[in-house]
C-alpha positions, 0 to 999 in steps of 0.5 A: 251401714245398709240399715242406716241408709234404708232408714233414711230412705224411708224418712225421705219417702215420708217427707216427699209425700207429706201431702199424700195418703201415707201408708205405713206398710209402704213406708216400711218397704222403703227400708226393706222392713215389715211394717210392724218392725219398722214402726217398732224400731222407729219408736224405740230410736226416736221416742215417738210413733210414726204417726206422731212424726208424720202429724208434727211434720204436716202441721209444721208444713201447714203452718208455713203455707198458711203464713206465706200463701193465700191458700184457704184453711179448708184447702190446707186442711184437706191437703194434709189429710184432715177431713174437716176444718174443725179437726184440722183447727183442733190439731193445729191449735194444739200444736202451734198454740194459735188457730189456723186463721190466726196463723195467716195474720202478719207476725204470727208466731208458729212452731216448727218440727224439723225433719229427721236426718240420720247421721253417723257420729263416731263415738268410742269407749262404750262397752256393750256386753253381748253374746251369740247363742244358738238355741234349740226350739223351746216352749213357753207357757204364756199370757198373750194380749193383742196391741195396736202398732199405731200407738206408743205401747212400750211405755204405757199399755205393755207395762199395764199388762204386766201389772194386770198379770201380777194382780190377777195371779197370772205371773204366779201361775206361769212360775208354777209351769216353769221348766224343772229339768234339762238345759235351760238357757233362760233359767226360770226368768219371765219373758216379755215376747214380741213375735212379728211372725203373726203380724202381717205387713198390713196388720195394725195389731200385734201380739205380745206375750208374758211367758216362761220356758216350760216343758209342759205339753198343755196349759190351763185355760187362759194361757197359751203354749208358744213354740219358739223355733231354733234360732240364732240369738244376739243376747244383750246384758242390761243393768239398771232399774226398769224400764229405763235400762231396757229402753236405753239398751234397745236404742243402743242396739239399733243405733250402735250394734247393728249398723257396725256388726256382722249380724242383722235382725231377722225381724221375727222373734225377740224377747226381754228376759227378767230374772227374779229380783228388784226391778227398781234396783240400780244393779238389777240385771236383765237381757234382750234376746234378738233373733239374728242372721249373718249379713250377706 
């Protein structure tokens, strides 16, 4: 339940400071989280980025103030973080469907985006297959690319990166470097790796890797060799077509598993595991691996 309370504390902080310069790292601190981890989980749970939520709430408040006060459009624009009346008018019109000046007219019809509030709902009967794995350090041959933390990359840019790696032969190259012998918990599956250890709290970019477990000591130009340290992992089974199945499981992990389990995420390394098969098949099986520790 601490995770839920911390998330709500961060939301309350945002709401109390909508008319101030909100710093993503400071918001994350309210949840005792890194900026990268907070933005990522916020997006997974809500379906929107942190920036989108703040922008929608500010435009809602701006509409209310314009319709109920004598404040000037310029003053409202500056109050809610817009550098000019023109940029404010563009965003306001896109959100409300009318201009800021029209919002001051009697009977103006405005839109309202309600604030988030985390509620615990008692539900039962659902089965979540998972296992706890203690895995020794291992190496991954990978293609690595940098992405921004401020956009919704999970549904757009990262899938495009996978498509690119299939087209340019990178995936085929990775498969040739797959580990051939010895214990292999991940099999010869491709891994989509997110490692926030290389993402400082104040950074606005993170690195994502497409890789495969390997026993190689060096990799060709264009590839990277990544060492994953010895960790304890919570491993969740996903069944269903991609990417919907894995996106749904991410939401369930953070809304159902972590709030009531004896484990909490390390906010370090996690990856999605994709065995060979038809990713569009309703019976396709994949996994999510999250590094965890026992709750204090």
